N, C-alpha and C positions, 0 to 999 in steps of 0.2 A: 342241552343246557351246560354240560361240562365243557363242550367245545367252545362255547361262548365265553365262559369263565377263563378257560385256558388262553383264548385269544386276547382277552382283556389283560390278563396277567403278563403275557408276552409283550403286548403293546406298552404297558406301564414300564417294564424293564427296559425296552428299547428307548422310550422317552427319557428315562432316568439316565441311561448311558450317554445318550446324545447331549442331554443337559450337562452332565458332569464333564464331558469332553469339551464342550463349548466354554464352560466355566473355567476349566484349567488353561485352555488355550488363550482366551480373551480376558480373563480376569473376572472379578465379581462386579464390574461396572461401577466402581467407586468413583466419586467425583474428586477432582483435584481440590486441594485446599484453596480457599479464596485468596485473591491477591491482596496485598497490603493496601491500605488506603493511599491514594495518590499514585499508584503504580498502574501501568497500562501495558497491554501487549501491542497496542497500535504503534507502528514504526514508520518513520520517514527519515531520509538521509539529512545530515546537517545542512548541506547545500547542494545545489544542482538537482532539485526535484524534477523528475520527468513525469510525463503523462502516465507512464506505466506504474510509477510509484503511487500516484493518486488512484489509479484504477485498482491497485492491489490493496488499498486500505481496507481494513476490517475494524469494526467497533464491537465492544462488548454489548450484548443485548440485555436490556433490563425489562422490567415489567411493562413499561410504556413505550418501549422502542430501544434506542441506542443510549449509551451513557453520555449525558450532556457534557461532562467534563472532557471526555475523549474527543468528541466532535468539536468542541470549542478549541481544544489544543491543536487539532489538525487544521482547522480553519485559520487560526492565528498564525501557524507556521506557514501555511500557503500564502496568506496575506503578506507576511514579511518577505517571503521569496519574491512575490510579484512586485512589491514596492522596491526591492533591491534591483530587480531586472529593469523596471521602469526608470529607475535612477540612472542605470548604466546606459540605457537607450537615450535618455535626455542628455546625458553628458556627451555622448558621441554625436548627437544631433547638434548640440551647442558648439562643439569643437569644429564640426564641418561648416557651420555658419561663420564662425570666427576666422577660420583658415580657408580662403578660397582655393580652388583647385590649383595646385602648383603646375607650372609648365614642365612637361616631360623633358628630362635631360637628353634623351635620344633624339628629340625633334630638332631638325636643322633650324638655325636662326635665320630669320628673313632680314635681309639688309636692303636698304634702298640703294639702287644703282642709278647714278645720274649720267646724262649724256656727256 
């Protein structure tokens, strides 16, 4: 009986020491203060969004999923970037249609030779 009590006492001391060591090393597990309203940790570059930027997006999770305001912000930013890129593509396409292929300067001119 004494052996069992001694074993339980030693186990309690070991658990307390491990708990204290983990507590001092990793902290008490306190949560960070909440972000101010309208602030987000979701980040995208101002311009030149790449596929890797989109894949790296993270959103704050709420009770029912992700924060709708963060998702809306990210989608709007991506939509603006796509609209801008489509505009550049259309401008380049219109410029190519308006300006036919110029004759290369290095090409020899063909002249008609008569008899």
